[in-house]
N, C-alpha and C positions, 0 to 999 in steps of 0.2 A: 502493499501498498502506500501511496506518497502522502508523506508528510511533512509541513515547517520543521526548522529547528527547534523552535518552541515547542512543540507538540512530540519533537523523538525528547526531549530533556525530561517531559514528563514521564513516556511512557519507557525509557531507560530506569528513571529513579525507581516507579512502581517495579519493573521486572526486577530490580536488584535488592526488592523489600523494605525499602523505605518507606517509611509510613507519616515520618517529622523531617522538616527542615526549619533550620534557624535564618532568620536573614533581614535584610534592610534595604526595601525598593532603591532605585534610581533610573535615571535614564538609558543607560545602556541595558538594564534589564528590565525595562519594563513589557518586551515582547513574553520572558519569562517567567511574571508576575502575573500576566493577562490569563495566560495556559495554567499557570498555580490557580486562579481564581475559579476556572470552568474544573479544576478537579480537584475541589478542596474537599469532594466528598471522600477523595481517593488519599490525596497527601496534605494532613495537618503542616501548616504554616504559622510557626510563631515569630512574632515581631517584638524585638529589642528595641532599646532604646538607644543603643549605638550597635556599630560592627564589633567591636569588642567583644562585648557583652553575647554577641550572637555569635563568633568563636568559643570561646568559654563553653556556651553553653552546648556545643555542638560536640564540646569536649566532655564534660561532664555526662551528658547522654550516651557517649560511648564509655567512659568509663564505669558507670554506674549499669550496663545495658549488656557490656560487649559487641552490641551492634554498631555500624559503624554510622560514627555524626556525620551530618550533612551542614552545610551552612554556604547560603548566598550572599554575594555584596555586587552594589554596582561599581564600576569602573574609577578610577583613581584613586579618592580620596576615600572610597569607599572599601576599596579594595587593599589599600595600605594600611587601613584602620583594623585590618585582618592578621595583620603580622604576626604582633606581639601571641594573640590564640594559637597560631597555627608552629609558631616557633615553642611554646610553651607545649603542644600535642607533641612535637618531634624529640625534643629532648625527654617526653615521656612515657615512647612510643604508644601513643592514641591513637587508633582508626579512623581516622578523619578525611572527609575529602571537602575541599572548598572550590564552591566556584565563583567564580568572579565576572563579570559584565567587561568589556572594552570597547571604545569606537571602535567603529567600520573599518573593515581592513585596509579600504583606500585609506585612510586615516590613521593608520599606525605609523609612529617613526614620527610625525609633524607637529609635535605639541599640540594635540588637539585638545579641545576644552576635555578637561575628567578624563584626561590619558595618562595612564602611568604603566610603564614595563615592568608587570607583576609577575611575573615568567621567572626575569633576570633578579629581579627582589628577593624573591622568595626562593630561588635555587638553593641556597645553603642550608636552609630548613624546612624541606621536604623529601620524602622519598625521589618524588619524580613530581615534576611538570609537564603543564602541557600550554598551546596555543593553538585551538581549533582554527584554522582558516580555509577550510572548507564542510559546507555543511553535510557531504559524505562521510566527512571522518569524526562527525559527533557521536555516534553511537558508543564505537568501538573505543574511542578515546574517552569515553565516559564508563564504558567496563574495565577497560585497562584500570583505569584510576580506585573502581571499588575493587579489583582484584587484589592491585598492589597496596591497598593501605590496608588488609587484611592478610598479606601473605608473609610468612616469614616475623623478622622482627617488624610489629606493628608500626603505623604511622601514618600522618596526614600527606596527601597528595593535592596536588592545587590543579582547576581546568582554568585555562582561561576561555572564552568565549565573544567574541566579536559581535556587535548587534546587527550585523548584515548576514552573518552565519544563523543568529535564530528568528530572522524570516525567510530565509532562503529553503526552498523544499528539493527532497531527493526522496528516491524510496527506502522503506525501511521494512525491515524484518525482524520480527521478534525473534530473542532468545531468551532460551534460559540462563540465572544466572550459574556461573561457574564455581563449583566446588572450590573451596579455601583450598589454597596450597600450604599442605603442612609439610613440614621439614621431619619428616619418619626416618631416615637413616642414619647412620654412627658409624663409627669407628668402634667395631666391635672389639679388637683385641686392648683398644682404649676403654672400654667398660670393664674389662676383665683386670687391666691393670689398676684401674681406679680401684674397683672390687676388693683388690688386694692391697693396696695402700690404706683403706678402711679397717680389713679386719686387722692388722699389723700395727694400729695406732692403739696407743694408749690414754692419747688425750685431745680426741678430735672433736672437731668445731664446723657446723654448719653454717655458713654466712648466706642468706637469701634475699632477694631482691625481687624489685615488680616483675621483672622473668617469670616467676614462678607463676604468678598470679596470672600473667597475661596468658600463660601457656596452661593453665588448667592443668597445672603441678603440684596443688594443694597435696591432695591426696597421698602421691607418691613419693613427695615429702615427707610426711607425716608418717607414712609406714619407714619408712629410712630410718626416720629419729628414733622410733618407737622398737624396730627391732633392734639395732644395734646401739640403742642408748648413748645416741648423741645428742648433746645440748645443741641449742641453735641460739644464733643471733639474728636480726635484720635490720636492712636498711629502713626510711622513712616511706620506700613506695611499697613495702610489703607490709605494711602493720593491717594487722589484722588476718593473716592468710594462718597464725597460730593464735590458737583462742589465748586471751588473756588471765594467768595465774596457771596456765601447763607447767605443771614440773619442768619441763627440759627447753622451754621459752625465756630464754634471759634479758629477754626485752630489745630495746634501740641502741643502734651501735654507732661511734661515729662523735661528730662532733659535741653533742647533746644526747650522747646514748650515755645509758649507766653503767657503773664503773664495772662491775663484773661482769659486763660483754665486754668492754676495752680489753681488762686485764684476761678474759677468757682465749681471745686474740693472740696477745702478747705473748700465751704462758704455755699456748696448744700446740702437738706436735702434728695436727694435720688438720689443714682450713678445705673447709670445701665449697667454692663459690657456686649458687646456681643461682645465675639470670641476677647478676648483681654486677656494674662496673668497675667497683673500686673506686667511685668517684672521690673527689680532694674532700668531702666532708665525710668521708669514713675512712679512708685512708688516708690520713692529714699528713703522716709524713712515709709516703711507699718506699722510702728507703729500712724503715725499720717495721714495716708493719707485716704482722704475723713472722718477725723474724725468725722466732725457733722451727716453724712450721714449713712442712712439704704443702703445696699447694695444687689443690684441683680445682680448674675453672669449667666449667659447665654452661655453654648461652648460645643461643639461636644465631648470635652475630659473630662472624670469625674475624671483621677488626678490631671486634673488645678485648681479643683473647690475648693475655700480656700487656696490652695497651698501657696501663695503668700502674701494675702490680707483676712483677715477672711470674711465672707457674710452671711447675713442674709437669705438669698433665691439661691439656687442653681437649676436652671432648664439645666438637661443635654438633649444635642440633637442640630441637625441642625437650626443653628439662623435662615436660613429663616421660616424653618417649625412653629418653638416656637412664632416668633416676628407674624406671620399670626394668628396663634392662639391667641397671646393675641391680635389682635388689634380688634377682635368684641366689647371687653370687655372694652375697653379702650374710656372714657366720652371725648369728644371735649371739649379741654380748653382755656383759654388763660391765662397768668404769665405775665402780665403786669409789675407789680414791678421786679419781676425776671430779666423779659428781659432788663427794664432801667436799674436795678445796673448793667448789662451784658454791657451793650451800656457805662454807666460811666467808670467802667473800661477800656474797652479799648482804651478810651482815653490816659492811661500810656500803651499802648502795646509800644514796644521797636520799633522804627522806624530807619532806616538806615540813613546817609546824601549821598545826591547826590552828585556827582561830574562832571562835563563836561571834566577834563583833563587826570583822572584816571581812570583805569579800578575798578567798583566798584562791587562784586559778586552779589546784588541784581541786579543791571542795567543790569548786562550782563544777567542773567536770564530772567529778562524783556522782553531785544529784544532778545532771542532765543523765548520765547513764543509768541513772533509778529509775526518773521518770520517762525514759523516752524509750525505755526498754530494751529487750536484746536484737529488735530487729532494725530500729534504725541504722543509717546511712549517715554520715559526720563528714562535711564536706568543711574546707579550711580556707583564709585566705595564705598571706605568709609574713612572718614575724615572731614574734613572742609566741603568742595564742596556738602557732601553727606546731609550735615544738610541745609546747604542754601536751596539745591533745594528742600528739603521736605517744608521749612519757605516760599518761594516763586515762585516755580513753580504753573504756573495755570492749577492746575489739572482739566482735563475735563472728564476723565473715569476710572474706578476701576481697570482696566488692564494699565493702564498710565503711570507707575513707579516703577518700577524694581528696588531693591535693597539688601541687603546683613543687614539682619535689626535682626534676632537674634546673629548670630555668628560675623558679625562685619568683615568680609573677606575683605581686602585690596588686587588687584587685582581681585576681581568679574566681575568687568564693561565689559572688552573688548569680554571676552567670552559670556557672558548672551547677548551683544549686538548683538553679530554674533547668538547668538539662536533665539534673539525675531526677528530679521530678514529676517532668514530663515523662522521661522515659520509663520512671518505673508505676507511674500512675499517681492517681491522687489519692488514694489509701496510704502510700507508703511514708513514712517520716524522715522528713529531712531536718538536721539540724546543721545550721549554719555558725563555723566559729570564726571569728575575724577582731581583728584590732583597729580603732580608730584613724591609726594613719591608713590600714589597709583599704578600710569599708570606704572612707572619704574618695576611693580613686574610683570607683563604678558603683556608688550607691544608689546612680540616675536607675539600675535597673530593678528598683523601686516598683516600680511602674508598669515592668512587666510583669512581674510576679503578682500584683493586683490586679491590673485585667484581666490575667488567666486565672485569677484565685487559686493561686499555689500556695497552702500551707505551710509553707518553710518558715522556720524560725533561726532567728538571728540572734546570737546571742553574745554579743561587742564587750572584747576585756578592754573598756576605756580607759586606758592610763593617761591621755591627754598628753604623751609622746611620741614620738617614733622611738618604740622600746627595745627593740634589737638592738638596731643604730647604737641608742644610745647604753645600752649595756658594753657595749665592746667600748664605746668612749669614755667607761666609768673605769674598765678596765684596762684599757692600754693606752687611752689618750690624755691622762692628766686631769679626768674629769671636763675637760672641754667640750661643751655641748653643745658642739657647732649646728644649728639648725636642724636640731631635734627636739626641740619644746616648741610648735609653730604659733602656740598663744591662742587657739581654735576657741572657740564658745559656741560650738555647735551641740544645739539640742535634740540629741538623735531622737529622741520619744514625739517631738513635737513637728520633727520632719517627717518621720515614719505614719504620723496622723496627716500631715498634708497630701503625700503619697496617694491616701487611704487604706494606710496599713493601721495595724494595732501596734500602739508605743508601750513600753516600759522605762521605768528610771529605778535601777536599784545602788544602795549603798550598803546593803548587811545582807547576812544570809538568808534571814527568815523575808525579809522582802524578793531574793532572787527565789526562793523556793515560791512562793506565792504567784509569782510572776511567771516564771517557767509552766507550773502546773494551769496558768489560765492560758496562755500563748498556745498550750498545746491542746486545746480546747478550741481553737479559733478557726472557722472555716478557710480563712485567707492568710497573709503573710504576718507577720509579726517582727517586731525589734525590741530584744530588752538590753538597755543602755546599762551597764556594769561596771562602778566606777572603782578601779583599783589601785593601788599606789604605783606612783611612778618609779620606785626604785625597787619591785618585785622583778626577780631576775630566773631566767633560764639557766635550770644548774642539773647535773653539775655542767663543765663546760671543758673543753682540750681546745685550746688555741689553734688556730691556721700553721699549721707546719709543726706541732707538738707533736707527742704520742702520750700513752697512761700518766708516764711519769710527770707530766703537765697540767693533770688533771686539775680543776676547780671546783672544789667543793662547797666554798662557801662566801 
């Protein structure tokens, strides 16, 4: 059948199973939006306040559901406003397809109105990107974009579509979606060697990252830990894969990880790294990271092997398949002396002090977990509150913690919360944790949550300063607080009401308990402004370039 480019656009989206798209209209994409209007019964469009919010929403949708997030923006500033969201998804390996409009092909390269070379701009932050110059290429290009986004190490793909391509016509043949290409092959000899190394270890440790969550490798990982009694620690991107309080769960690793996890890495004789790239927030001092250990690295991306920390054995492939292959060759074991040593270290882990009168981050998070229940999904912005969330949330599922890890994008949280709520449905409980600094960046998406009646509960850890940067200034810059006290007088409760949301203000634990209980009953969005002390710190902390010997505990 003969269809124009806009009709092909919608047909391929439907063919790929897309039921939701986030975006913002403009001149270059008017033909696409007209066709989306005609097909609103097939594909739901969520209009955000800003294109960056739309990109973060598509990202949050993908992280919460495992499906590909889709975002659409117009040319020029619309397209460039997606860049931060695309880079965020790229750094955290999130499957997303971004569609941008552009000026007609005859106007490309002429500095036309709202023209930007978005293919070139996004080349370093996408798995692949395209500019479609002929309508005959549109369908197959879109299909390739969805295939690439979900194959191997997942990530974002961009497709730029000039306006004349959306109007031109050609023959269109529907096709079923291609199955996701999973990396099922691996080095069998390497698997045998890994199992032998595990069997010989007296002080083994697993370090796992977001690749385990993305690879659906959670259960094989748990099986390995249980069979050989191997303790485990995780990066920020893998919070929730192991349940809070599990005996073999040592907690968060790295700069703001717990003492025991960092000490275990330093003392282990074997470190098995699964789906993690040894980032500079985990291996703060690469030369001495796991210095007493042999190192096995399992990752789907061959470029990550030994990139940051040298390894003794590299196994390339999907973590789930490799772990399942290793398991039959691993002997059941108990490492009694090693676990006793770990329990002794745990007595030295940092323990925050409670208060009956002041709001303390760890107590707030305990209360949130108690009231929100085990099925809640937690989304964060970036800063101190993000680290407190990673340290104290009672995670119970692998997709229950959504945060910007690699890029560290302030302002990520509200858009991502919207995407998660839309993806999981109105009955899902989405809790967004943010700081006043991060929230000021994209609180404009409050209008989006109100427009669609999304019952997102936002808890603002409001210390009225840029807390994480200020903490560094306290520790390393002689308390010279350069531009970290913005002297803002924002009343978030009133701003919430201005948007049409429910607003609360809390200064004591009792007020917070009552506000949270009421917010959880609301049908639409709510914001809880929680005043915490500006000198509250994220502890423990290992300075960049340091190791366990440099840990700060007070």
